[in-house]
N, C-alpha and C positions, 0 to 999 in steps of 0.2 A: 504494500499500500504506500503510495506517495505522500510524504508528509506536507503539511500546509506551509512549513518553512522552506520548501522547494518550490512548491506551486506559486505562492504568493510572490516571492521575488522574481520568479520567471515571468508570470503574467504582467506584473508591474514594469519591469524592464522592457518587455516586448511592446506593451501599450505606449510608454513614454517615448522610446526611440522611434516607433512607428508614427507617433503623433508629430515628431519633429519632421521626419522625412516626408510625410503626406502633406504637411503644411507647405514645405518648400516646393514640392511638385505642384500642388494646388495653385500657388503663387504664379508659377511660370505658365500654366495652362490658362489661368485667368488673364494673364497679361496678353497671352496670344488671342484669346476671344475678346478682349477689349479693343485690340488694334486691328486684328484681321477679321473678326466676327466668330460666332460660336461654331460654325461648321468646321473650318480646319482645325479648331481647338479640340472639338469633340472627336473627329475623325483621327486625329494624331494620337490623342489620349487612348482611344479604344484600340488602335493598331499597336501602340506601345504596350498596353495591358495585355494584348493577345500574344505579342512576342515574349513578354515576361512569363506568361503561362507555359509557352512552348519550351522556354529555356528550363523552367522548373520541372517540367515533366521529362525532359531529356536527361538532365544531370541528377534529378532527385532520386532515381532509382539506384544510383551508385551509393548513396548513403547507406542504404540497408545492406549492401554487400561489403562494406568496410568493417574490419575488425574494431570492436568497441574501443579498446585502448587507443588505437590509432586515430579513430574518430575523436575521441575525447582531447587527445594531445593536440591534434591539428586545429580543432575548433578553439581549444583553450588558448593557444598561442595567437591566433588569428583575432579572437575576441578581445584578448588582453590588449593587443597592439590597436585594435580598433577603438576600444574604450578609452585607452590612455591618450590617444590622439584627441579625442572629444574632450577628455578631462583637462588635458594641458591648455586648450583653447579656452575652456570655460574658466579655469583659474586665472589666466591672463585677462580675460574680459571682466570677471569679478574683482580683480585687483585694478582695474583701469589701465592696464598696459596696453591693450588693444580695444578697438572700438566694439561696442556691442552689435550683435547682428540685428539689422533692421529689415523686417520683411516688407514694410512699406517702401523702404528705399530700393529693395531688391525688385519689386514690383515696377517701380518707376524706371529703374534701369533697363529692365527687360522690355518695357514699353518703347523706351527711347531707341533701343537696339532695333526693334522691329520696325519702328517708323523710319529709321535711317536706311532700311534696306531698299526702299523705293516707293513708287506709287501705290496707293491703297486699291487701285483699280487693275493692278497687274496680277493676273491669275497665278503666275509663276511663283509668286511670293507666298501664295496660299500653301504651296507644297513645303517651303522653307518653314512656314509658321507651323504646319502640321508636323514636320520632323522636330521642330523645337519642343512642342508639346509631347510628341512621342518619346523623345529622348529623355525628358524630365521624368516622365512615368517609368521608363525602363530603369534608369540609373537610380532613381530614389527607391523604386520598387525592389531592385535588387539588394539594396542595403537592408530593406525591410526583411526580405527572404532570409537574408544572411543571418540577421539578428534572431529571427524565429528559429532557424535551425540551430544556431549557436546556443541559445538558451534552452531549447527543447530537445535536441537530440541526445541520445544516450540515456535518458531517464524517463522515457514515455511522456515527455512534456511538450511534444509537437503541437497536440490539439490545444491545450490551454494557452501556449505561446501564441498559436494562430488565432485563437479568439481574442487575445489581447490586442493583436496587430488589426484584426477586423474591426474591433470596437473603435480604435483610433481612426481607421478609415472612414467608418460611417459617421462618426462624430464630426470630423473635418468636412466632409462632403456635405453633411446636413447644414452645418454652420455656414460654409461657404455659399451653398446655394441660396440660403435664407437671406444673407446679407449682401452677396455679390460684391465683396470687398476682399482685398488681401487681409488675411488673419493677423494683422499686426498686434493684436492685443493678447494673443497667445504668448505666455512667458516663455519663449523659446530658449532664452539664455539660461534661465533657471532650470528649464527641462534638461538642456544639454549637460549641465553640471550634474544633475542627478543621474542621468543615463550614464555619463562618463564613469561616475562612481560605481553603479551597478553593473555595468558591463566589464569594468576592470576587475571587479570582485569575482563575477562569473568566470572571467578568463583565468584568474589565478587558481580557482577551485577546479575547473576543468583540466587545466594543465597538470595540477597536482593528482587529479584522478588518473590521468593518462600515464603519469610516471609511477603510479602505484602508491602515492602518499596516503597514509591513514589518518584522515582528517579528525581531529577530536570532536566528538559529537556528531560525526558524519554530516548529514544535511544542515546541522545547526551551525556549521562553519560558514555558510553562505551568508546569513545576516551578520555574523560576527566580521566577516571580511568587508562587508558593505559598510559597517560602522567604522572599521579601521580606516578605509579609504576615504570616507567622508571626514574624519577627523584630520587626516593627513592633508587632505585638499584644503580644508579651512585654515589649517596652520600655514600652507604654502600661500594661500591668498593673503594672510597677514604679512607674511615675509616679503613677498613681492611688493605689496603696497607700502610697506616701511622702506624698502630699498628705493622705490620710486620717489618718495619723499625726500630721502637723503640726496638723491642725484639732483632733484629740482632745487634743493636748498644750496 
């Protein structure tokens, strides 16, 4: 029986990470729809989603044939690198070392780029706009798929992790369709901080599992690792912030 200490962090990590990725994809698709109209945006998004499904079906079968320890080790290392990349940027943003991610600004930049491509009556640009929407769906979708596999594979958590990702997709799409605006009010920087912490913790746990480490408390090690990474990240925010003050002085 799978413990709630494993299911809870897995679903939460999948949900929060997917929320960030879907918001970014939606922002690009919305920019395409605003500049070129809903048709190329919708067709591009649907085509991108279809390609994503094909890729999952092609490569997904290989997961079941991979030895468990190798799967845990590979996913653990990749997930740790993935999480630490997010966490590093989140720490620098929280400390004020780099600018916060601005979804409204990203929307405006994408609009400007699409406007600069040429006349709004040029049908060839609809193909470029559709490719832009499709690319956003595929790239952000692949990250969602990777996160679902990473937090769910090896312990029978693919379904809970997938439900977390699906819930994020539904929430973002419903909110986006309702307001038809870039979702700039979503606290994306805070979400990335939390996701970076959780994915890094999962990465360390799975890497240890793949190497045969006997974690104290077994699954209870996951929330403990999350707390350790969170504490370390908050300390690093203070250190970076203090260092910046000294440089400015």
